[in-house]
C-alpha positions, 0 to 999 in steps of 0.5 A: 500500500502506497503513501498516495494510494488513490490520490490525484495530483497535478504536477507542474514544472516538468521540463526534463528528467532532471527537473525536481517536478519529474522526480516528484511525479515519479515518486508519487506514482510509485506511491500509488498516485494518479498524476497529470502534468502541465507543460508550457512552450515545448509541449512535445518535449514534456510529453516525451519526458512524461512517457519516461515515468513509471506510468506515462502521464497525460500533459495539459498545456498551461501558461500560468500568465494566461487568463485563458489557460487558467480559466480552462485548466479545471476542464482540461484536467477533468479530461483525465481525472475526476478531481484533485487531491494535490497540486505541485507548483514548481514554476519559476522564471526571471529574465536575465537582467534579474540574475547575476551581478546587476541587482541595482540595474534590473528594470521593473518590467523584468522584475514584474515578470519574475514576480508574476511567474514565480510568485503570483502564479502560486495564487493563480494556480490555486484559484484555477484548481480550486473547483477540482478539490472536494470537501475533504480538501487536499494539499497545494505545495510549492517549490522554494529556495529559502529566501530568508537570506540574500544569495549571490547571483540569485538577486530578483529571483530571491525577492520573488521567492520571498514573495512566494513564501509570503503568498503561501502563508496568505493562501494557507489562511484563505484555503484552510476553511476548505481543508486545503493545506498550503506549504512550501518545500525549500530544497537544497540546490539540484542540478536542473535545467533551471539551475543551470540558467542561474549565473554563479550557480556553482557557488551554491554547490560549493557552499553545500559541500561540507556544511550540510550535516546530512550531506547533499547530492546536487544530482539527486532530487529524490529526497526532495521528491519524497518529502513532497510526496509526504506533504501531499499525503494524509500524514500532515493533516494539521500542517499548513503555512509552513516551509519545510527545509529539505537541504541536508540541514544546511539552513541550520548551520552557521559556518 
């Protein structure tokens, strides 16, 4: 019997097999969940990757900045499952000007894009999927990179993640009466396609070496995926508005 037997999950953010979202979808299926994926842009690539899961998963097109896509999402998901018990938001983007060395130089238009895609979309996705949750509620989970501190090169994406953290708390307040839990997983650095687009990402990799008391493998998203599966199961019935660190303990160390 799996941890997610009978659960119906919507997983966003799968791009390649190295995506954290792919690992979450894989672990979720192994634990008995029925999974639907969303894709944006190169949809054929996502569909190809979806066929590499233990059970090929359907893919629904979703641009989280498109009102039309968001409005149609519930109906598109119902083509594959009759409702949802959990949603994973694993979406983030910042224009090049928002990353690297130019924190003081990024124009507001680019910052606004980073905020809309990386933070506001958490609310947009929650609202779009609400009609799919039943009376028993469920779990909405977001992927985070601890924004309580300033990171080198992360710049305005770090600010957007701070906004995501605040958004999750307000969503937890609003959706609690519907028995929907809203939490974040603050993962350590994992070598994904998105991570490779961050200038200076190697600094994160080097920082984790020797400081995470449990150790940390930047090439293995499985520990993150297992934690996500647990949070979307029934085993955290009274946990909401929380940020769970899955980083080998790095966040708790000084030097």
